[in-house]
OpenMM code with the backbone's topology and positions (N, CA, C; nanometers):
from openmm import Vec3, app, unit

residues = "MET ALA TYR ILE ILE SER ASP ASP CYS ILE SER CYS GLY ALA CYS ALA ALA GLY CYS PRO VAL GLU ALA ILE SER GLU GLY ASP GLY LYS PHE VAL ILE ASP ALA GLY ALA CYS ILE GLU CYS GLY ALA CYS ALA ASP THR CYS PRO VAL GLY ALA PRO SER GLN GLU".split()
positions = [
    Vec3(1.1745, -0.2090, 0.7091),
    Vec3(1.1652, -0.2113, 0.5642),
    Vec3(1.0293, -0.1568, 0.5204),
    Vec3(1.0305, -0.0821, 0.4151),
    Vec3(0.9080, -0.0242, 0.3612),
    Vec3(0.8172, -0.1343, 0.3068),
    Vec3(0.6895, -0.1044, 0.3029),
    Vec3(0.5933, -0.1981, 0.2466),
    Vec3(0.5935, -0.1856, 0.0943),
    Vec3(0.5572, -0.2943, 0.0276),
    Vec3(0.5372, -0.2942, -0.1174),
    Vec3(0.4000, -0.3541, -0.1442),
    Vec3(0.3454, -0.3290, -0.2616),
    Vec3(0.2151, -0.3846, -0.2987),
    Vec3(0.2368, -0.4845, -0.4114),
    Vec3(0.1907, -0.6067, -0.3889),
    Vec3(0.2098, -0.7134, -0.4867),
    Vec3(0.1124, -0.7014, -0.6035),
    Vec3(0.1300, -0.7873, -0.7016),
    Vec3(0.0422, -0.7898, -0.8172),
    Vec3(-0.0982, -0.8406, -0.7822),
    Vec3(-0.1187, -0.8833, -0.6577),
    Vec3(-0.2520, -0.9249, -0.6126),
    Vec3(-0.3460, -0.8061, -0.5971),
    Vec3(-0.2914, -0.6847, -0.6031),
    Vec3(-0.3689, -0.5610, -0.5857),
    Vec3(-0.4864, -0.5566, -0.6830),
    Vec3(-0.6044, -0.5226, -0.6290),
    Vec3(-0.7247, -0.5107, -0.7122),
    Vec3(-0.7629, -0.3644, -0.7356),
    Vec3(-0.6744, -0.2738, -0.7026),
    Vec3(-0.6920, -0.1286, -0.7243),
    Vec3(-0.8183, -0.0717, -0.6604),
    Vec3(-0.8493, -0.1170, -0.5389),
    Vec3(-0.9691, -0.0686, -0.4712),
    Vec3(-0.9447, 0.0643, -0.3983),
    Vec3(-0.8181, 0.0937, -0.3646),
    Vec3(-0.7856, 0.2187, -0.2971),
    Vec3(-0.7949, 0.2155, -0.1463),
    Vec3(-0.8302, 0.1027, -0.0880),
    Vec3(-0.8423, 0.0948, 0.0575),
    Vec3(-0.7099, 0.1258, 0.1261),
    Vec3(-0.6006, 0.0808, 0.0696),
    Vec3(-0.4697, 0.1041, 0.1307),
    Vec3(-0.4350, 0.2527, 0.1306),
    Vec3(-0.4619, 0.3197, 0.0202),
    Vec3(-0.4319, 0.4629, 0.0099),
    Vec3(-0.5144, 0.5421, 0.1099),
    Vec3(-0.6394, 0.5052, 0.1251),
    Vec3(-0.7267, 0.5748, 0.2198),
    Vec3(-0.6808, 0.5532, 0.3637),
    Vec3(-0.6193, 0.4383, 0.3916),
    Vec3(-0.5762, 0.4066, 0.5271),
    Vec3(-0.4365, 0.4533, 0.5622),
    Vec3(-0.3615, 0.5039, 0.4650),
    Vec3(-0.2232, 0.5446, 0.4897),
    Vec3(-0.2187, 0.6810, 0.5589),
    Vec3(-0.1605, 0.6869, 0.6796),
    Vec3(-0.1579, 0.8144, 0.7531),
    Vec3(-0.0609, 0.9183, 0.6968),
    Vec3(0.0319, 0.8777, 0.6109),
    Vec3(0.1299, 0.9714, 0.5570),
    Vec3(0.1150, 0.9903, 0.4054),
    Vec3(0.0070, 0.9406, 0.3504),
    Vec3(-0.0235, 0.9546, 0.2071),
    Vec3(0.0925, 0.9079, 0.1187),
    Vec3(0.1511, 0.7923, 0.1534),
    Vec3(0.2634, 0.7373, 0.0784),
    Vec3(0.2185, 0.6481, -0.0364),
    Vec3(0.0882, 0.6289, -0.0512),
    Vec3(0.0361, 0.5361, -0.1519),
    Vec3(-0.0400, 0.6129, -0.2593),
    Vec3(-0.0106, 0.5774, -0.3836),
    Vec3(-0.0789, 0.6413, -0.4962),
    Vec3(-0.1136, 0.5361, -0.6014),
    Vec3(-0.2049, 0.5728, -0.6894),
    Vec3(-0.2464, 0.4807, -0.7942),
    Vec3(-0.1390, 0.4764, -0.9021),
    Vec3(-0.0933, 0.3562, -0.9318),
    Vec3(0.0070, 0.3375, -1.0354),
    Vec3(-0.0556, 0.2786, -1.1603),
    Vec3(0.0241, 0.2164, -1.2405),
    Vec3(-0.0209, 0.1565, -1.3653),
    Vec3(-0.0739, 0.0159, -1.3383),
    Vec3(-0.2035, 0.0040, -1.3175),
    Vec3(-0.2650, -0.1256, -1.2933),
    Vec3(-0.2730, -0.1683, -1.1487),
    Vec3(-0.2038, -0.1000, -1.0604),
    Vec3(-0.2102, -0.1293, -0.9173),
    Vec3(-0.1607, -0.0075, -0.8404),
    Vec3(-0.1862, -0.0066, -0.7116),
    Vec3(-0.1377, 0.1030, -0.6269),
    Vec3(0.0091, 0.0787, -0.5920),
    Vec3(0.0817, 0.1862, -0.5662),
    Vec3(0.2238, 0.1767, -0.5330),
    Vec3(0.2534, 0.2576, -0.4074),
    Vec3(0.3567, 0.2160, -0.3358),
    Vec3(0.3967, 0.2816, -0.2121),
    Vec3(0.5311, 0.3504, -0.2335),
    Vec3(0.5393, 0.4767, -0.1946),
    Vec3(0.6642, 0.5522, -0.1987),
    Vec3(0.7478, 0.5063, -0.0791),
    Vec3(0.8517, 0.4287, -0.1059),
    Vec3(0.9338, 0.3717, 0.0016),
    Vec3(0.9964, 0.4791, 0.0897),
    Vec3(1.0267, 0.5944, 0.0337),
    Vec3(1.0862, 0.7018, 0.1110),
    Vec3(0.9899, 0.7672, 0.2078),
    Vec3(0.8619, 0.7603, 0.1772),
    Vec3(0.7600, 0.8217, 0.2625),
    Vec3(0.6972, 0.7218, 0.3597),
    Vec3(0.7074, 0.5930, 0.3293),
    Vec3(0.6469, 0.4874, 0.4125),
    Vec3(0.7092, 0.4871, 0.5517),
    Vec3(0.6228, 0.4844, 0.6555),
    Vec3(0.6714, 0.4812, 0.7939),
    Vec3(0.6573, 0.3414, 0.8547),
    Vec3(0.6262, 0.2436, 0.7703),
    Vec3(0.6198, 0.1033, 0.8101),
    Vec3(0.5197, 0.0762, 0.9216),
    Vec3(0.4064, 0.1463, 0.9184),
    Vec3(0.3076, 0.1317, 1.0249),
    Vec3(0.2159, 0.0112, 1.0052),
    Vec3(0.2009, -0.0359, 0.8802),
    Vec3(0.1168, -0.1513, 0.8530),
    Vec3(-0.0298, -0.1203, 0.8305),
    Vec3(-0.0664, 0.0064, 0.8315),
    Vec3(-0.2074, 0.0422, 0.8121),
    Vec3(-0.2582, -0.0061, 0.6769),
    Vec3(-0.1741, -0.0008, 0.5755),
    Vec3(-0.2153, -0.0453, 0.4421),
    Vec3(-0.2475, -0.1946, 0.4419),
    Vec3(-0.1638, -0.2734, 0.5062),
    Vec3(-0.1858, -0.4171, 0.5132),
    Vec3(-0.3126, -0.4500, 0.5913),
    Vec3(-0.3394, -0.3708, 0.6940),
    Vec3(-0.4583, -0.3940, 0.7761),
    Vec3(-0.5874, -0.3627, 0.7021),
    Vec3(-0.5838, -0.2726, 0.6047),
    Vec3(-0.7061, -0.2327, 0.5356),
    Vec3(-0.7277, -0.3038, 0.4024),
    Vec3(-0.6262, -0.3697, 0.3499),
    Vec3(-0.6364, -0.4331, 0.2182),
    Vec3(-0.7202, -0.5615, 0.2245),
    Vec3(-0.8236, -0.5725, 0.1394),
    Vec3(-0.9090, -0.6915, 0.1422),
    Vec3(-0.8434, -0.8162, 0.0813),
    Vec3(-0.7351, -0.7992, 0.0059),
    Vec3(-0.6699, -0.9157, -0.0563),
    Vec3(-0.5268, -0.9382, -0.0067),
    Vec3(-0.4808, -0.8615, 0.0895),
    Vec3(-0.3484, -0.8815, 0.1474),
    Vec3(-0.2329, -0.8468, 0.0550),
    Vec3(-0.2524, -0.7520, -0.0360),
    Vec3(-0.1466, -0.7185, -0.1323),
    Vec3(-0.0266, -0.6475, -0.0697),
    Vec3(-0.0430, -0.5570, 0.0264),
    Vec3(0.0755, -0.4921, 0.0852),
    Vec3(0.1506, -0.5862, 0.1810),
    Vec3(0.2827, -0.5858, 0.1702),
    Vec3(0.3662, -0.6622, 0.2615),
    Vec3(0.5013, -0.5943, 0.2718),
    Vec3(0.5783, -0.6302, 0.3724),
    Vec3(0.7112, -0.5718, 0.3874),
    Vec3(0.8074, -0.6418, 0.2929),
    Vec3(0.9000, -0.5649, 0.2364),
    Vec3(0.9983, -0.6197, 0.1433),
    Vec3(1.0873, -0.7200, 0.2139),
] * unit.nanometer
topology = app.Topology()
chain = topology.addChain("A")
for resn in residues:
    res = topology.addResidue(resn, chain)
    for name in ("N", "CA", "C"):
        topology.addAtom(name, app.Element.getBySymbol(name[0]), res)
C-alpha cells in the first residue's frame, strides 16, 4: 500500500527530499504523496521528524 501523509505534517520538506522517486510534492498546507508513483520504500517515514507519513 502506498504511503500517505497525515495532518501532523509540518511542511518541512524532509520527506520530499528523501523520496527516491520524487513522489512527494507540496500540497495545500501539507505535503502529499502521489500513490501511483510511490514505491512503498518507507524513506519518507524514515526522514520525517514528526512521523506524518504512514501506509494506508
